[in-house]
Structure formats: structure tokens, C-alpha cells
N, C-alpha and C positions, 0 to 999 in steps of 0.2 A: 287307150288309157293315157292320161296326161303324164304320168310318171311311170316309166318302164321299170319292171321288176328285174329285168336282166341288167347286168353290169354294162354301163355305158362309158365310153371314153370321153364323152362330152361333159364339160363342167357346166351344169345347169344352175349353179349358185348354191349358197348355203341353205336358203329356205327350202328349196326342193330337195336338197340332200337330206335335210332333217325330216321331211315328209317321208322320203324313201326309207330312212332309218326307222321311223315309227312303223311303217308297213312291214319291214323286215323283222321288227320286234314282235309282230303278231297283232297289230291294230287292225282288226277286220272291218270295223266300222269305217275308218278312214279309207281303207282299200276299196270297200264297196262303193263309197261315195265317189271316189275318183274314177272307178270303172263304169259307173252307171250315170253319172251326172252329165248334163248337156255341156258342150264346150263353153258356153257363156254363163255357166252356173257352177264352175268348180271353185271359185273364190280363192284362187291361188295366183292371180295376176298381180303385177306390181301395183296397179291401181287399187285393188282390194287390200293389198298389204298396207299401203299408205293410209287407207281409210281406217283400217283396224288399229294401226299404230296411233293415228290421230284420236281415235276413240279412247284408247287406253290413256293417252296423254291428257285428254280432257277429264277423264275420271280421276286421275292422280291430282291434277291441278285443282279440281273441284274440292277434293278432300283437304288439300293444303290450304286453299283459300277459306274453307269453312272453319278450319282450325284457327287460322289467323284472325278471322272475324270474331270467333268465340273468345280468343285471347284478348282481343281489342287492340293492345299495343304491339307494335312491331318495329323492326329496324330493317332498312334496306342496305344491301351490300352489292357492290358492282366492281367489275374489273374487265379489261378487254385484252384480247390477244388475236394474232393472225392465225388462221387455220392453214391446212396444207395447200389450199387453193389461193392463199394469200388474201383472203377476205377477212376484214376486221370483224370480230365477234365480241359482243358484250355478254357476259354471264351475269344474270341477276338472281340474287338469293335473298331470303328473308330470315330474320331471327325473331323468335317469339317464345313465350312461356305457355306450354300446353300440357295438361295432365301432370302438373307440378314438376315439369322438366323443361330445360332449355332446348329448343329445337332450332336447327339451322337447315333450311330447305332450299333446294334449287328450284327456281321457277321456269326459266327459259333462257335460250340463247337468242340474241337479237343482232341482226346485221347493223353495223355501224356505218352510217353514211357520212356524218360529220364528227370527226374525232376531237373537236374542240370541247372545252368545258361546257359551253352553251349547248352544243349538239348532244353531248352525252347526258346532260341534265334534262334536256327536252325529251330524249329517248326514254330515259328512266321514268319520268313522270307519265309519259304516254303509256308505257307498258304497265305500270302499276295501276293506272286508271282503267285500262282495258281489262285487267284482271278483276276489277270490282273492289279494289281496296281504297280506303279513304286516307289520304296523306295527312289529314288532321289527326289521325291516330298514330302516325309515325313519330317515334321519339328519338331515333338515332340514324346515322348514316356512317358506313364504314368503307374506306377505300385505301389504296396504297398512297405513296408519297409523291406520285407524279404531279406535275404542275397542272395538267388538265383536270386532275381529280381534286387536289388539295389547295389549289391556288386561292390566295386570300381574297381576290377581287373577281376573277373570271373562272375560277375552278368550279367543278360540279357542286362541291360542298357549299361554296359561297352563294351560288345561284339558288340552290334549294333552301338555304338558310334565310335568304331574303324573302322567299315566299312563305316559308314555314319556319318561323324563328325557334320553335321548340325542338326542331330536328337537330340534335347535337352531333357534330362531326367528331369522330374518333379515328385518329391515324392508326392504321393496322400495327399492332404491337410486334407482330412477327417481322414485318418490313422494317420497323424501327430498330429492332434487335439485329436484323440482318445488316442494316446500314452501320450500326454501331461496331459490329465485328469488321465490316469492310473498312471503316475509318481506322481501326486499330491495325489493319493490315497494310496501311499506306507506307509503313517503314520499309526502307530499301532492303534490309536484311530479311524481312518477312517475304517481300515480293520475290527476292532471289530464291528462297526455298520453295515457295508455291509455284513459281515459274518453272523451276527445274523438275519438280514433281510432275507437272503437266507434260513437259518436254520428254522426260524419260518414259512416261506412260505411252506417249505417241511413238517414241522411238522403238519400243518393243512391239506395239500393236500393229505397226505398218509393215512388219516383216514376219512371215511365217517361221523363218529360220530363227530369228531372234526371239520370237514368242516361244518356240519350242525349247530354246536354251533356258529362258526364264522359268518355264514350267518345270523343267527337269530340276532346277535348283530349288524352286519353292516346294516341290514334292519332298525334298530332303529336309526342309525346314521344320522346326518344332512348332512354329506358329500355326494357329488354327486357320489363319487367312492364307489363301493360296494364290489369289489374283489381285493385281493392282487395280485401283479404282480411280477413274478420271476425276479431275477437279471440277466441281460444279461451277459453271461460269457466273451464276447469279446468287445462289444460296450460300453465302459465305459462312453462315453459321453451321451448315451441314458439311463443310469441308473437313471436319474433324475425322470423318471416316476415311477419307483419302489420306490424311496425314498419319492417322493411326496405322493404317494398312502399310503405308510406305515405311514407317518406323519398324513395324513388326517384320517386314521382309527386307530390311536394310542390308543384311549380310548376303542374302540371296541375290539382291540387285547388284551389289558390288562384284560378287563372283560371276554373275552373268555378263557384266560389262567387261571383266577380265577375259572371259571366253570369247567375246565378240572381237576384242582387239587381237586375239590370236588367230582369227580366221584370215587366211591369205589366199587370193587377193580379197580385199574388203573395201567396198565403197563407203562403209560407215565407220572406218577406223578412226578418223579424226573426231567424229561426234562421240564415239564411245570413250575416247581418251579424255575429251573435254568434260563429259558427264562424270566420269570416274574421278577426275581431278576436283570437280565441284563437290562431289559427295564426301570426299575425305577431308574437306576444308573444315577447320575448327569452327568458324562462324556458322557454317551450314549445319553441323551436328548440334551445336548449342541451340540454334534457333528451332531446329526440327523438334528437339525434345521439349523446348519451352512451349511451342505451339501445341504439341501433343498433350502437355499437362494442362494448359489454360483452356484450350477448346473443350476439354472434357467437362469442365464446369458449365460452360455456356451451352453445350449440347443438351444438358438436362433441362435448362430453362427454356430452350428453344422448343423442345417437345411439349413442355407444360403449357406454353403460350398457344399451342395449336388445339388445345382441349376446348370443346364447345361449351363446357359448363363453367369456364373461368369468367370472372367478372372484373371490372376495372380495379377494384380495391385488391382483389386477389392478384391481379397482374402487378400492381404496385408493390405488393408484399414480395412477390417472386423476384422482381428486379432488385428490391432492397436486400433480399437474401444473397443474391449473387454479388452485389456490391459489397456486402458485409464480408463475404468470403474473400473477395479479391483485395479489399482494403486490409483485412487481417494478414493476408500474405504479404502485402506491401509494407506493413509495419514491422513484420519479422520475416524478411524474405529468405533468410539463411536456411530454414528447414526445407522448404520446397526446392530452393536453388541447389543445396547440397546434393539432394537426390538427383537433380538434373545433371549436375556436373559429374557425379560418379557414373551415371549412365553414359555420358558423353565420353568419358575415359575408356569405358568398356568397348564402345563402338570404335573408338580410335585404335585401340589395341588390335582389334580384328583386322584392320587395314594397315597395321604396322606403322601407324602415324601417332602423333601426340597432339594434345590440345595446347597450342602455342598462341601467343599474342601475334596478330597479323602485323605485317610491316606498316608502320604509320607514316603517312606523308601529310604535308600541309593541305594538299588538295586531293581528296579521296575520290577516285573514279572507278577503281576496280571492284568486282563483286565481293572479294574476300575482305577488302578494307572498308567497304561501304557500310558502316554501322551508323547508329543514330548520332552518337557523340564521339568525342575523342578524349574522354575523361582519363587522366593519368591513373595508373594502377601499378601496384608493386609486383603482381604476378598474373598469370593467365586466368586463374579462377576469379580474382577480383575484377580483371578487365572485362570479362564476359558478363559478369554480374552487373557492373555499372553501365556498360555500353550496349548490352543486348537484353538481358532478362528484365531489368527494372524499367527501361524505356518501353518495351512491349507491354508490360503490365500497366504502366502509367497511361499509355495511349488507350488501352482497353477500358480502364476505369473512367477516364475523362469522357470518352466517346459514349459509353453507356449512360453516364450521368446526364450529359447534354441531350442525348436523343430522347430520353424518357422524362425530361422535365415537364413537358406538356401533359403527358399521361398522369403524372403525379398531381398537377394542378387540377386537371379534370376530375380525377378521383376525389380530391379534397373539396372541390367546388360543388359537384353534384354527388354528394356522399350518400351512401346507403345507411339507413337507420340502424343496420346491424353492427356498424362500426363506430357509431358516434357516442360522445359522452354528454354533450349539451345540445339544446335545441338550436342555439345560435349557429352551430355548424351545419344545421339542416336548412337554414333560412334560404340560401341560394336555390336549393332544389324546390322548396315550397313556392318561391317567387316564380320560378320557371314553369312549373307544372300545376299552378293553382287552378287552372281551368279544368284539369283532368281529375282533381281530387274530389271526393264526395262532399267534403265540407269547404271546398274552395280555399279562400285565403283567410279563414277564421283562425287567428293565431291563438285565441283562448282555448279553442277545442284542440288545436294541434299541440299546445303546451301540455294539456292534461293527458292527451292520448300518448304523447311521446314519453312522459314521465312513467305512465303505467307500463309501457312497452319496455323501457329500460329496467324497470323493477323486475319484470318477467324474465328478461335476459340475464340479469344478475343472479336470479334464483335457479337458472337452468344448470343441470349437472354437466351437460356438454353444450357449450355455446356453438351456434351455427358457424361453419367455416366459410361459407359463401353466401352471396345474397339470395340465391335460390333456396338454399337450406333455411335461411331465415324466413323467406317467403312461405315455405311449407309449414314452418313452425308458428306462423302468425295466424291468429283467428280473425277472419274478416269481420265477424259480428262485433268484436270488441275493439279491433284496431283497423278500421276501414281505410283510413288515410295512410297509415304505415304500410298496410298490405299493398296499396296501390303504388307507393313509392318503391317498395321492394321489387314489385313486378317490373316497373319501369327501369330500375337500376339493373335488374337481371337481363333485361331485353337489350340494353345498350351494347354495342359491338365491342369486341376486344381485338380480334384479328379477322382477316379475310381469308383464312386458311380454307374454309369451305368453298369459297369461290375459286381459289387456286386449284383445288382438287378437281373441279369440274373441267378444267383445261386438260387434265390427264385423260378424262373420259372423251373429250373432244378429239384428242389425238387417236384414241382407240376407234372412234366411229368414222371420222373422216381421214382416210388413209390415202396413200399414193394411188392405190387401185380403185378407190371410191372417193374421189375428190369432188365430184359433182353430186349435190344432194340439196333438196329443197329445205328451206328453213323449218317448215312444219315437221318434216320427217326427222331432221336432225334433233330438234327439241324433244320430239316424241321418244326417240331411241335413248336420248340422254336421260330423260325423265324416268324411263323404265329401268335404266341401269342404276342411276344415282338413288332414286327413291324406291328401291326394290322392297323396302320393308313396309310399304303401304299396301294394304290388302285390297286387291282388285279381283273380283270373281269373274268367271267365264260368263255367267248369266248377265252380269251388269255390262260386260263388253258387248254381248249380243244385243241387249236392249238398246245400247247407245248406237250400235251399228245399224239397227233397224230404223233409226231416226234420220240416217244420212240420206241425202238426195240421190235417188236412183231412177233409172228409166222404168223399172218395174217395181211394184210394191214388194217389200220383204215381209213375208208372213211367218210368224213364229208359231 
């Protein structure tokens, strides 16, 4: 029998362990097959596994490609990363409207031979062509801000736009927002706080004794958070959780550092003293509370930007909302700042310290005195408002505004009919996509159709909030051109969050213990995991398996 019923100390792998589990659960059909089948007909070898995985992958891909072709218009999204074996992998996804919903689907992982813009563009076009998709129906492309992707002359977007001018490039909004937060964190005071949070996290994590001391103190804390969170090295807009947790456990951390300094002999005495001194500094406390307050607003937008159903105009509105909030705080900063300063006083009381103006020198080099400016102030409250709170807020507002200027221009240039007031605002879109419209570039027809559509929208009790909502409310019989434009606008990418999520799956599949794997098996397993909501029946897999090349005929 290929799989022993008796307990074996040999690890035969997850697949065989699952088969054994089914047999132990009473699957008599499987047990009889494995007991009676010939050795070359058990169908549990690695070769057969790979064929079955390939069959499932083909069936999933066929369904996705069929949906894309039925939808007609689609957007390509691509990003690359190195796997555990240090092999560059490109993840390819598509975005399209199907069944009145926006879909973002993973297609495959492809090995990257040439990481240049030309190499990646060639790879993308080859893979899209091999899947049977027509790039003439591609209306958008979405990548991150890397030079190989977004370069104006030699980037992937530029090379594809030269061949297919209608393929509009949209810089990933999540990356833009990430960079905006990153720019706002270039201030020395902010770097000081974020750097110390990371160092203190590692200080406790690298010692079991120090970890236990911290755990004992956090257990006594009233905070719902009990463990420190490391600072994410890349996703700056997701650092709020680390900052918020550190703020919630501030008192426990201070107590833990005090206990570590009391341990004798201690090789970490000097570090504990330095970290404790940094934590009770007035600048550190004010900056920590400022970040905790401001990053809370940006976190909400960050999560909204990762929604698949969001469109460019919705993205523009979301950014304008956060800028409105931040500018409102900037016009009247006292309300938010008073709350921050009161919280800072409470934290300072716990450490028997006070919020004082740091020593000012002509040349500021120390961490405590390294603020943005040296604006004179009458007291400590005004000093930290003018030199910490307001500069951090100004940097954040300026950075978000600069980073999203291109998205605003794109949203206004290729505007959705759901948001427009006059036909003139729609002319750039009509000129760009005239070949894809049922009535081409006939402006007389477009004028009449657009007027009827705006009248319909004005009479709606609830106006559509997104382009896809407007698409669903639009009757193709009466508004064929508007319907097409709404579909195109809904298809345009906003973020590459779906591509980024596939990298998490890549790390789950290709691990240190399984770093060698064929590209076909990798894509198959990834497709099964990511697109698990696509219905694939056992009968269809068997039918596909029977078509595979074998030494003997497979009879069903």
C-alpha cells in the first residue's frame, strides 16, 4: 500500500499526509484505490501532482480570460519582487468590469530575465499575447513609481504607450500616498521618534529576559495592546499602528527600561539609559503624540485607496477630503494641538519630568534640539507648536498635494460622465477613445446623448457615487457611448494593491524549505490560492487531466 495506515516517523510530505488524513476519516474509496492500484497508476507522484495543478491553473485562467474578453476593455497591472531563491518574479494582474462589478484578477508569475523598462515591457506584452488577450482593448496600465516602470522615456509605461497610445498610465495611488507620508517624515524630529521606536522594539525582542520584563509590565497596562509592533520599512502610511501601540504602552516601556537598568551586571545598561533618556525628552513626547494624531487621518485614506471598486475620481475626492481636514487643522491648529499638549503633560508627569523648551544653540546637532526651525516662543507650549506640530503638518499637506497633482489632472482630463457638468469637460476622453465608441467621434450624437444622460442623473433620487455605480445605472440602449465611457473609466487602475497582495502569497508558497519550484507549479498554486472564488469542479479537472500527454491513454 503506498500510504501506510500505521503511524510512521517518516515525513512523506503534506500531500501524502492529507491523503492519510482522508483515509483515517473513513474515505473507503480512496483507501481501496491505494490498496489495489498498480504502482504506476496511483496518481500520487510529484509528476501527477504537477499535471493536476497545471490543469486547475488552466481552467482558472480560461475562465478569467473568457470574462476579460466578454468585458472587452481591461487594464494591465505589473510589479516585480525577488522570491526566497533570489529570483526576480513579475506578478501580472488585470482589472475589468464583469457582471456589473470591478474585478481585479491575478494571471501569473513570470520570471524576469531583463529588469529594465524595455525588458519588463517586452515580458508583459508577450505574456498578455500568450494568454490570448488583445492589447488594442487595453485602456490602462498601473505600476509603482520605480524608474523602470514609470520612466518618461524608457519606462514600461512609456514603451507600451508608444505602441498603444490609448493605454493610459496611472501611478499607483497607494504608492503615491506612501511616498507622501514618507516625505512628511523627513523631518529630523520625526526621524528621531520613528528611529527610537524601531530601536526599542529590537532592544526588547533580542533578549528573552528583556522581553519577559516588558510582557510583565504590559500585562498590568490598561491598554488593549500588549505587544510592540515593529516599524514597517516600506509602508510608511501603515506605521500608524506601530506609533499608536508605542503610545498606548509608553508607561509600560518606561517602567521596563527602568527595570533593565536595575539588573546587575548588565551588558545593556548604557542602551537602556539612553533609550529612557530619549523617551522622556519633551521633543520626543510632543512628536509622538503629533504623529499618533495625524497618522490616524491618513490611515483611513490608505485603507480606502486599496479598495478594488474605487475609481480615479473617487480617489481624487478621497485625497481632497484628507487635505480639507488637514488644512482645516492648519487654519485653526489650537484645538488639536491643545489636546496633544495636554496629553504630553500627562506622559511627562508619569516620568517625573516636565515639558520644557530644549536648550537652543546656533548650530543644532543633538536629537533633542534638532527641530525644524528655531522660531522664538514665549513658553514651551508655543515653542513646540511653532517648531514641531505646525512644521510636521505643513510638510504632510505639501507632500500630499504635490504627489497627487498628476492624479487630479488625469481624473479631470479623462473624466467620467458621472461627474461632469458640460460636454466640453468630456472632449479629451472622446478624442482619446473615439475608436472604441459605438458612434465614433460624432460630436452631434455625443452632445444629444450627454444632455439626456445629465438630465437623467439630475432626476435621480440617489446619484451614483462611483463610476461603476453610474455604469450599472446607465441603459446601453439609450446611452451606448456614455455606457462605454463609464466602463472604460471604471476599468482604469487606481492602485496596484492587488499585485502587492500576490507577493504575500508568493512568500507563503516559496519558503526556505521549498525554494526550488517550477514556474508552472508556482503559478498554479498561486492561482488556486488567490482566485479561490472561481468555481472549478472535479469533473472539469478530470476532463482536462485526460487531455494531457501520457504514455497510456486515460480512459474515463
